[in-house]
C-alpha positions as CSV (number, residue, x, y, z in Angstrom):
1,X,-22.6,33.3,52.0
2,X,-21.9,31.9,55.5
3,X,-24.0,28.4,55.7
4,X,-23.9,25.0,56.8
5,X,-25.8,21.9,55.5
6,X,-26.1,18.5,57.1
7,X,-27.8,15.4,55.5
8,X,-28.4,12.0,56.9
9,X,-29.5,8.9,55.1
10,X,-30.7,10.4,52.0
11,X,-32.4,8.0,49.6
12,X,-30.7,8.4,46.2
13,X,-33.2,6.0,44.7
14,X,-35.5,9.0,44.6
15,X,-33.6,10.3,41.7
16,X,-35.3,7.6,39.8
17,X,-38.3,10.1,39.1
18,X,-36.1,11.9,36.6
19,X,-35.1,10.4,33.3
20,X,-32.1,8.2,33.8
21,X,-29.0,10.2,33.3
22,X,-25.3,8.8,33.0
23,X,-23.5,9.4,36.4
24,X,-26.7,10.4,38.3
25,X,-27.4,7.8,41.0
26,X,-30.2,5.5,40.8
27,X,-29.5,3.7,44.4
28,X,-27.7,4.4,47.5
29,X,-27.8,6.1,51.1
30,X,-26.1,9.3,51.5
31,X,-24.9,11.4,54.7
32,X,-22.4,14.3,55.1
33,X,-22.1,17.9,55.5
34,X,-21.4,21.0,53.4
35,X,-20.1,24.3,54.6
36,X,-20.1,27.5,52.4
37,X,-18.4,30.7,53.6
38,X,-17.2,33.9,51.5
39,X,-18.4,35.7,48.5
40,X,-20.2,34.0,45.7
41,X,-18.2,33.2,42.6
42,X,-18.1,35.7,39.9
43,X,-16.9,35.2,36.3
44,X,-15.7,31.9,37.4
45,X,-13.5,33.2,40.3
46,X,-13.7,31.1,43.5
47,X,-10.6,32.9,45.1
48,X,-12.3,33.7,48.3
49,X,-15.1,31.1,48.6
50,X,-14.3,28.5,51.1
51,X,-16.1,25.1,50.7
52,X,-15.9,22.3,53.2
53,X,-17.4,18.8,52.6
54,X,-17.6,15.6,53.9
55,X,-19.7,12.5,52.6
56,X,-20.4,9.0,53.2
57,X,-22.4,7.0,50.7
58,X,-23.3,3.3,51.0
59,X,-24.5,0.9,48.2
60,X,-24.3,3.5,45.3
61,X,-25.4,2.6,42.0
62,X,-24.2,4.9,39.0
63,X,-25.6,4.2,35.5
64,X,-22.7,4.3,32.7
65,X,-22.4,3.8,29.1
66,X,-19.7,2.0,27.0
67,X,-19.8,1.5,23.3
68,X,-23.6,2.7,23.5
69,X,-24.3,0.0,25.9
70,X,-25.5,1.1,29.3
71,X,-24.6,-0.7,32.5
72,X,-24.7,0.1,36.5
73,X,-21.4,0.7,38.2
74,X,-21.9,-0.6,41.7
75,X,-20.0,1.1,44.7
76,X,-20.6,-0.4,48.0
77,X,-18.9,2.5,49.8
78,X,-17.8,6.0,48.9
79,X,-16.6,8.4,51.4
80,X,-14.1,11.3,52.1
81,X,-13.7,15.2,52.2
82,X,-13.3,17.8,49.8
83,X,-12.4,21.4,50.5
84,X,-12.1,24.4,48.3
85,X,-9.9,27.1,49.6
86,X,-8.0,29.9,47.5
87,X,-9.0,28.1,44.2
88,X,-7.3,25.1,45.6
89,X,-9.6,21.7,45.8
90,X,-8.1,19.6,48.5
91,X,-9.7,16.1,48.4
92,X,-9.3,12.8,50.1
93,X,-11.6,10.2,48.9
94,X,-11.9,6.4,49.3
95,X,-14.2,4.2,47.2
96,X,-14.7,0.4,47.6
97,X,-15.6,-1.0,44.2
98,X,-14.9,-3.7,41.7
99,X,-14.1,-6.1,44.5
100,X,-11.2,-3.7,45.6
101,X,-10.5,0.0,46.8
102,X,-9.7,3.2,45.1
103,X,-8.0,6.2,47.2
104,X,-7.5,9.6,45.7
105,X,-5.5,12.0,47.9
106,X,-4.2,15.6,47.1
107,X,-5.4,18.9,45.6
108,X,-6.5,20.4,42.4
109,X,-6.0,24.0,41.5
110,X,-8.8,25.3,39.6
111,X,-7.5,28.7,38.2
112,X,-7.4,29.2,34.4
113,X,-4.3,27.2,34.4
114,X,-5.6,24.0,36.0
115,X,-2.9,22.1,37.8
116,X,-3.0,19.1,40.0
117,X,-0.9,17.4,42.8
118,X,-2.6,14.2,43.6
119,X,-2.2,10.6,44.2
120,X,-4.5,7.9,43.1
121,X,-4.1,4.4,44.6
122,X,-5.7,1.1,43.1
123,X,-5.8,-2.0,45.5
124,X,-6.9,-5.3,44.2
125,X,-9.4,-4.1,41.7
126,X,-11.3,-7.1,40.0
127,X,-11.5,-6.6,36.5
128,X,-13.9,-9.6,36.2
129,X,-16.7,-7.2,37.6
130,X,-16.6,-5.1,34.4
131,X,-17.6,-8.0,32.4
132,X,-20.9,-6.4,31.7
133,X,-19.4,-4.0,29.4
134,X,-16.1,-5.5,28.4
135,X,-16.8,-9.3,28.0
136,X,-14.2,-11.8,28.9
137,X,-12.1,-9.3,30.9
138,X,-10.9,-10.6,34.1
139,X,-7.7,-10.1,36.5
140,X,-6.6,-8.1,39.3
141,X,-5.2,-4.7,39.3
142,X,-3.1,-2.8,42.2
143,X,-1.0,0.6,41.7
144,X,-0.2,3.9,42.3
145,X,-0.3,7.2,40.1
146,X,0.9,10.6,41.1
147,X,0.1,13.6,39.0
148,X,1.9,17.0,39.5
149,X,1.8,19.9,37.2
150,X,-0.5,21.6,34.8
151,X,-3.2,19.5,33.5
152,X,-3.6,19.0,29.7
153,X,-5.5,21.7,27.8
154,X,-7.3,21.5,24.5
155,X,-5.7,18.0,24.1
156,X,-2.3,19.4,24.5
157,X,0.3,18.0,27.1
158,X,2.0,21.1,29.1
159,X,5.8,20.7,29.7
160,X,5.6,20.7,33.4
161,X,3.3,18.0,33.8
162,X,4.9,14.9,35.7
163,X,3.1,11.6,36.3
164,X,4.5,8.8,38.2
165,X,2.9,5.4,38.3
166,X,3.7,1.9,39.5
167,X,1.2,-0.9,38.9
168,X,0.9,-4.7,39.3
169,X,-1.7,-6.8,37.4
170,X,-2.2,-10.4,37.7
171,X,-3.8,-13.0,35.8
172,X,-5.0,-10.4,33.2
173,X,-7.4,-11.6,30.5
174,X,-8.9,-9.1,27.9
175,X,-10.3,-9.0,24.6
176,X,-8.1,-7.4,21.8
177,X,-8.9,-6.6,18.3
178,X,-6.2,-7.7,15.9
179,X,-7.0,-7.0,12.0
180,X,-10.7,-7.0,12.7
181,X,-10.6,-10.3,14.7
182,X,-11.3,-10.5,18.5
183,X,-8.8,-12.7,20.6
184,X,-8.3,-12.9,24.3
185,X,-5.0,-11.6,25.4
186,X,-3.7,-13.5,28.7
187,X,-0.9,-12.2,30.7
188,X,-0.3,-14.0,34.0
189,X,1.6,-11.0,35.4
190,X,2.7,-7.5,34.5
191,X,4.2,-5.0,36.9
192,X,6.5,-2.0,36.5
193,X,6.6,1.7,36.6
194,X,5.9,4.5,34.1
195,X,6.7,8.0,34.5
196,X,6.0,11.3,32.3
197,X,8.3,14.2,32.7
198,X,8.7,17.0,30.1
199,X,6.8,14.9,27.3
200,X,9.3,11.9,28.1
201,X,7.6,8.8,29.0
202,X,10.1,6.5,31.0
203,X,8.9,2.9,31.6
204,X,10.3,-0.2,33.1
205,X,8.0,-3.0,32.6
206,X,8.2,-6.8,33.2
207,X,5.4,-9.3,32.1
208,X,4.9,-13.2,32.1
209,X,3.1,-14.1,29.0
210,X,3.1,-17.0,26.4
211,X,4.6,-19.0,28.9
212,X,7.8,-16.9,29.2
213,X,9.0,-13.4,30.2
214,X,9.1,-10.1,28.4
215,X,10.6,-7.0,29.7
216,X,10.6,-3.4,28.3
217,X,13.0,-0.5,29.5
218,X,13.5,3.1,28.0
219,X,11.5,5.9,27.0
220,X,9.1,7.5,24.5
221,X,9.2,11.1,23.5
222,X,5.5,12.4,23.0
223,X,4.3,15.2,20.9
224,X,2.2,18.0,22.3
225,X,-1.1,15.9,21.6
226,X,0.3,12.8,23.5
227,X,1.2,10.8,20.3
228,X,4.5,9.0,20.5
229,X,7.2,10.7,18.3
230,X,10.3,8.9,19.1
231,X,11.4,5.5,20.7
232,X,14.5,4.5,22.8
233,X,13.8,1.2,24.5
234,X,15.3,-2.3,25.3
235,X,13.1,-5.2,24.9
236,X,13.8,-8.5,26.5
237,X,12.3,-12.0,25.6
238,X,12.8,-15.2,27.4
239,X,11.3,-18.6,26.4
240,X,8.1,-17.3,24.8
241,X,6.0,-20.2,23.5
242,X,4.9,-19.6,19.9
243,X,2.0,-22.0,19.8
244,X,-0.6,-19.5,20.7
245,X,0.2,-17.2,17.6
246,X,-1.9,-19.6,15.5
247,X,-4.9,-18.1,17.4
248,X,-4.3,-14.8,16.0
249,X,-3.5,-15.8,12.1
250,X,-3.5,-18.5,9.9
251,X,-1.2,-19.4,7.2
252,X,1.6,-21.4,5.7
253,X,4.4,-19.5,7.6
254,X,2.5,-18.9,10.9
255,X,4.1,-20.7,13.9
256,X,2.2,-23.7,15.4
257,X,5.0,-24.4,17.9
258,X,8.4,-23.1,19.0
259,X,10.3,-21.1,21.5
260,X,11.3,-17.4,21.2
261,X,14.1,-15.7,23.0
262,X,16.3,-12.7,22.5
263,X,17.4,-9.0,23.2
264,X,16.2,-6.0,21.1
265,X,17.0,-2.3,21.3
266,X,14.8,0.2,19.3
267,X,15.9,3.8,18.8
268,X,14.5,6.5,16.3
269,X,11.6,8.4,15.2
270,X,8.1,6.7,14.9
271,X,6.7,6.8,11.3
272,X,3.9,9.2,11.2
273,X,1.9,7.6,8.4
274,X,1.5,4.4,6.5
275,X,3.8,5.5,3.6
276,X,6.3,7.2,5.9
277,X,10.0,5.9,5.8
278,X,10.9,3.6,8.7
279,X,14.0,5.4,10.4
280,X,13.9,3.4,13.8
281,X,17.3,1.9,14.5
282,X,17.2,-1.8,15.7
283,X,20.2,-3.8,17.5
284,X,20.2,-7.1,19.0
285,X,19.2,-10.8,18.5
286,X,16.3,-12.8,18.3
287,X,16.4,-16.6,18.4
288,X,13.5,-19.2,17.4
289,X,14.0,-22.8,18.4
290,X,12.3,-26.1,17.4
291,X,10.0,-23.9,15.1
292,X,7.1,-25.5,13.3
293,X,5.2,-23.3,10.6
294,X,1.9,-23.8,8.8
295,X,-1.6,-23.9,10.2
296,X,-2.8,-26.0,7.1
297,X,-1.6,-29.0,5.2
298,X,1.5,-27.4,4.2
299,X,4.1,-27.7,7.0
300,X,7.5,-26.1,7.5
301,X,10.3,-26.8,10.1
302,X,13.1,-24.9,11.2
303,X,15.5,-26.4,13.7
304,X,16.9,-22.9,14.6
305,X,16.4,-19.5,13.4
306,X,18.4,-16.5,14.3
307,X,18.3,-12.8,13.5
308,X,21.2,-10.5,14.4
309,X,20.6,-6.8,14.0
310,X,23.6,-4.3,14.1
311,X,23.3,-0.6,14.1
312,X,26.3,0.1,11.8
313,X,25.7,3.9,11.1
314,X,23.2,6.6,11.1
315,X,22.1,5.7,7.6
316,X,21.7,1.9,7.7
317,X,21.3,-1.3,10.0
318,X,22.8,-4.7,9.2
319,X,21.0,-7.8,9.6
320,X,21.9,-11.4,9.5
321,X,19.4,-14.3,9.1
322,X,20.5,-17.9,9.9
323,X,18.2,-20.9,9.4
324,X,19.5,-24.2,10.5
325,X,18.0,-27.5,9.3
326,X,15.3,-26.1,7.2
327,X,12.5,-28.3,5.7
328,X,9.7,-27.1,3.3
329,X,7.6,-28.5,0.7
330,X,9.7,-31.9,0.5
331,X,13.0,-29.9,0.5
332,X,15.6,-29.8,3.0
333,X,18.5,-27.6,3.6
334,X,21.4,-27.7,6.0
335,X,21.8,-24.0,6.4
336,X,20.5,-20.7,5.0
337,X,22.5,-17.5,5.8
338,X,21.8,-14.0,4.3
339,X,23.4,-10.7,5.2
340,X,21.1,-7.5,4.6
341,X,21.8,-3.7,4.7
342,X,18.7,-1.9,5.8
343,X,17.9,1.9,5.5
344,X,14.7,3.9,5.6
345,X,13.9,3.2,1.8
346,X,15.4,-0.2,0.9
347,X,16.7,-3.5,2.0
348,X,19.7,-4.7,0.2
349,X,20.6,-8.4,0.4
350,X,24.4,-8.0,0.0
351,X,25.1,-11.8,0.4
352,X,23.1,-14.7,0.6
353,X,23.9,-18.5,0.6
354,X,21.6,-21.6,0.8
355,X,23.1,-24.7,1.5
356,X,21.1,-28.1,0.4
357,X,22.8,-31.5,0.9
358,X,25.2,-30.8,-1.9
359,X,26.8,-27.4,-3.0
360,X,25.3,-24.1,-2.5
361,X,23.2,-21.3,-4.2
362,X,24.6,-17.6,-3.8
363,X,21.9,-14.8,-3.6
364,X,22.2,-10.8,-3.9
365,X,19.3,-8.6,-4.3
366,X,17.3,-5.5,-3.2
367,X,13.8,-4.7,-1.9
368,X,12.0,-1.3,-1.7
369,X,9.2,-1.8,1.0
370,X,7.1,1.4,0.0
371,X,6.8,0.3,-3.6
372,X,7.2,-3.5,-3.2
373,X,9.9,-3.4,-6.0
374,X,12.6,-6.3,-5.7
375,X,15.4,-7.7,-7.7
376,X,17.4,-10.9,-7.1
377,X,20.3,-12.6,-8.5
378,X,21.3,-16.3,-8.1
379,X,24.2,-18.6,-8.9
380,X,24.5,-22.3,-8.2
381,X,27.7,-23.8,-7.1
382,X,28.2,-27.7,-7.2
383,X,24.7,-28.2,-6.6
384,X,22.8,-31.7,-7.3
385,X,19.5,-31.6,-8.8
386,X,18.2,-34.6,-6.7
387,X,18.3,-32.1,-3.6
388,X,15.4,-30.1,-5.4
389,X,13.4,-32.8,-7.1
390,X,13.1,-36.7,-6.6
391,X,12.4,-36.9,-10.5
392,X,16.0,-36.4,-11.4
393,X,19.6,-37.2,-10.5
394,X,22.9,-35.4,-11.2
395,X,24.8,-32.1,-11.3
396,X,23.0,-29.0,-11.6
397,X,23.9,-25.6,-12.9
398,X,21.5,-22.8,-12.2
399,X,21.8,-19.0,-12.6
400,X,19.6,-16.1,-13.2
401,X,18.3,-12.6,-12.5
402,X,14.8,-11.8,-11.5
403,X,12.8,-8.5,-10.7
404,X,9.1,-7.7,-10.0
405,X,7.0,-6.0,-7.6
406,X,5.0,-7.6,-4.6
407,X,1.2,-6.8,-4.9
408,X,-0.3,-4.9,-2.0
409,X,-3.2,-7.5,-1.7
410,X,-2.1,-11.0,-2.7
411,X,-3.8,-14.1,-2.2
412,X,-0.6,-16.3,-3.2
413,X,2.0,-17.1,-5.7
414,X,0.1,-16.5,-8.8
415,X,-0.4,-12.8,-7.9
416,X,3.3,-12.4,-7.4
417,X,4.0,-14.3,-10.5
418,X,2.1,-11.8,-12.7
419,X,4.7,-9.2,-11.9
420,X,7.7,-11.4,-12.3
421,X,10.3,-10.9,-15.2
422,X,13.9,-11.8,-15.6
423,X,16.0,-14.5,-17.1
424,X,17.6,-17.9,-16.1
425,X,19.8,-20.5,-17.3
426,X,19.4,-24.3,-16.3
427,X,21.9,-26.9,-17.2
428,X,22.0,-30.4,-16.0
429,X,25.1,-32.9,-17.0
430,X,25.3,-36.5,-16.9
431,X,22.4,-37.6,-14.8
432,X,19.3,-39.8,-14.6
433,X,15.5,-39.6,-14.8
434,X,14.4,-42.3,-12.4
435,X,10.9,-41.7,-13.3
436,X,9.4,-39.7,-16.2
437,X,6.0,-41.1,-17.5
438,X,5.7,-38.9,-20.3
439,X,9.1,-39.9,-21.8
440,X,8.2,-43.6,-21.1
441,X,5.1,-43.1,-23.2
442,X,6.9,-41.4,-25.9
443,X,9.7,-44.1,-25.9
444,X,7.0,-46.9,-25.9
445,X,5.6,-45.3,-29.4
446,X,9.0,-44.4,-30.8
447,X,11.4,-47.0,-29.5
448,X,10.0,-49.9,-27.4
449,X,13.6,-51.1,-26.6
450,X,14.5,-47.9,-25.2
451,X,11.2,-47.7,-23.1
452,X,12.3,-51.0,-21.7
453,X,15.5,-50.0,-20.8
454,X,14.2,-46.8,-19.2
455,X,11.8,-48.7,-17.0
456,X,14.8,-50.6,-15.6
457,X,17.6,-48.3,-15.1
458,X,15.9,-44.9,-15.8
459,X,16.7,-42.4,-18.5
460,X,20.4,-41.4,-18.5
461,X,21.1,-38.1,-20.2
462,X,24.2,-36.4,-21.3
463,X,22.6,-32.9,-20.6
464,X,19.6,-31.3,-20.1
465,X,19.1,-27.4,-20.0
466,X,18.4,-24.1,-21.8
467,X,17.6,-20.4,-21.4
468,X,14.4,-18.8,-20.0
469,X,13.2,-15.4,-20.5
470,X,10.3,-14.2,-18.1
471,X,8.1,-11.2,-18.9
472,X,5.2,-10.4,-16.5
473,X,4.8,-14.1,-15.6
474,X,5.3,-15.5,-18.9
475,X,8.4,-17.8,-19.3
476,X,9.6,-18.5,-22.8
477,X,12.2,-20.6,-24.2
478,X,13.4,-21.4,-27.6
479,X,16.5,-23.9,-26.8
480,X,15.4,-26.3,-23.9
481,X,17.2,-29.5,-25.0
482,X,17.7,-32.9,-23.6
483,X,20.3,-35.2,-25.1
484,X,20.5,-38.9,-24.1
485,X,21.5,-42.3,-25.6
486,X,17.8,-43.2,-26.1
487,X,16.2,-40.1,-27.0
488,X,16.6,-36.3,-28.0
489,X,14.2,-33.8,-27.1
490,X,14.0,-30.1,-27.9
491,X,11.3,-27.9,-26.6
492,X,10.0,-24.4,-27.6
493,X,7.1,-22.6,-25.9
494,X,6.0,-20.7,-23.0
495,X,4.5,-21.1,-19.6
496,X,2.1,-18.8,-17.8
497,X,3.1,-18.9,-14.1
498,X,0.2,-16.5,-12.9
499,X,-2.5,-18.7,-15.0
500,X,-0.7,-22.0,-14.2
501,X,-0.8,-23.0,-17.9
502,X,1.7,-24.4,-20.2
503,X,1.9,-24.4,-24.1
504,X,4.9,-25.8,-25.9
505,X,6.0,-27.8,-29.0
506,X,8.4,-30.9,-28.2
507,X,10.6,-32.4,-31.0
508,X,11.7,-35.9,-30.3
509,X,14.4,-38.2,-32.1
510,X,14.5,-41.8,-31.0
511,X,18.3,-42.3,-31.5
512,X,18.5,-46.1,-30.8
513,X,16.4,-46.8,-34.0
514,X,18.4,-44.9,-36.1
515,X,21.8,-46.1,-34.9
516,X,20.7,-49.8,-35.2
517,X,19.5,-49.0,-38.8
518,X,22.8,-47.3,-39.8
519,X,24.9,-50.0,-38.4
520,X,22.7,-52.8,-40.3
521,X,22.9,-50.8,-43.5
522,X,25.9,-48.6,-43.7
523,X,25.1,-47.5,-47.3
524,X,21.7,-46.3,-46.1
525,X,23.2,-44.4,-43.5
526,X,25.5,-42.5,-45.7
527,X,22.4,-41.8,-48.2
528,X,20.0,-40.8,-45.2
529,X,22.4,-38.6,-43.3
530,X,24.6,-37.2,-46.3
531,X,27.6,-38.5,-44.5
532,X,27.1,-36.3,-41.7
533,X,26.4,-37.3,-37.9
534,X,22.9,-36.9,-36.6
535,X,19.5,-38.2,-36.9
536,X,16.6,-37.7,-39.5
537,X,13.7,-39.3,-37.8
538,X,11.9,-36.6,-35.9
539,X,8.4,-36.4,-34.1
540,X,6.7,-33.3,-32.9
541,X,4.2,-33.3,-30.1
542,X,2.2,-30.4,-28.5
543,X,2.0,-30.0,-24.9
544,X,-0.6,-27.8,-23.3
545,X,-2.6,-27.8,-20.0
546,X,-2.0,-27.2,-16.4
547,X,1.7,-26.4,-15.5
548,X,1.4,-27.7,-11.9
549,X,-0.5,-31.0,-13.3
């Protein structure tokens, strides 16, 4: 063939006589030339065919489809040249669209092993023009992308493919789906460069979002399919405002205000599946300040929260969590400090210390993320019970061991409590119950004088405590006892933490009545007690109902 075709002002709207097809113009005016010279292709071989084209198309409209929704892509101007020679497609194309321009310059080898050496340039593309098929999207995009090497075939990335990109986006706003919920992600600026060479994706990116700055620099190793295989990157965070997090998720521990900063380095293989062990090593520090948590009625406040990660060896990472001035559920802690040792299968709490206003609570334990199994030991040191409840005052001795398994889907503490087992010892000495309505009522029945004294100064006790055994959320005790000058109480029974119920029997002995009687009639005391110390007047009560009432 040796032919030349020229066309001018072709009305592309005439294609409307056919059934609309995606990518076939429905509007536009086209002019250009087409030259063909050489033997016609045989068996897909264009080796000796020479093709030269030039085109200039105005007001082009192409029907497109996204998520089964059709929309017209408007291109005010599309022009350029495309030449084919020796199986090489040389192209230089410019398009005015989406409020900006796109230039594509280079060549494409169309042999069996297709390869490219081309550059794509974007200039001030207005993403709000895509609102018809991506609602709520806006922003401006500029950038360059250069491709060189063999193109992917059958979804596989060849080793010699090189891609270099430079991009700059401003005022980006786009819908993002997070756990089934669509939210608008807003990034005031994001720019950087990303390059692909021998399946290694090197990146250097900075972004302004959440009122602060984010940076990422490093590389991703890709599989032949293009899926990420391993990561080695450094992440920097500066003054991120956490107030926007509550738009993504609600909960008692979701931030409603606070600032986040830090530096974090991630290195290691990326888990292939949901149940694959996590082998990524992390190192660095994250710090949150003026942190407020809780999107509902429950509020939690942390003055400073700091996470420090150290890559100690190839087998584990050390983590240190420090919380300063932590307030939750009416409790206040001066400091919480916990040290962890983390590997791919478990997280060991090697040392934990909780500091209320008085004393400290020491912790040790372990957690297996894949199974959800955990165990924890705790030991109190010079604690005061008033730091944990306003209903009591005095020294507190607390120790125990707990274990269980976190459920995959949990609606709160009752689900967790059903898998809780262990044992605990509680002992209070030389303290006071400022308010205890149940005891006041009991003393009113058994000992009006004791009730009057209690209402004035509280119920002073010599000791309160006992042992508790927990099996699958059922808490049992057979030796919980309170000793005081006014009354002695002994409790036997159980509480169901999962069902929030209690079923117990209380034995009460009002000591003041017995003491006054024995002092008034010594002989009667000898007869009633057999000459031994103790009391004989006992009253039994049954306690049942809601544990939290």
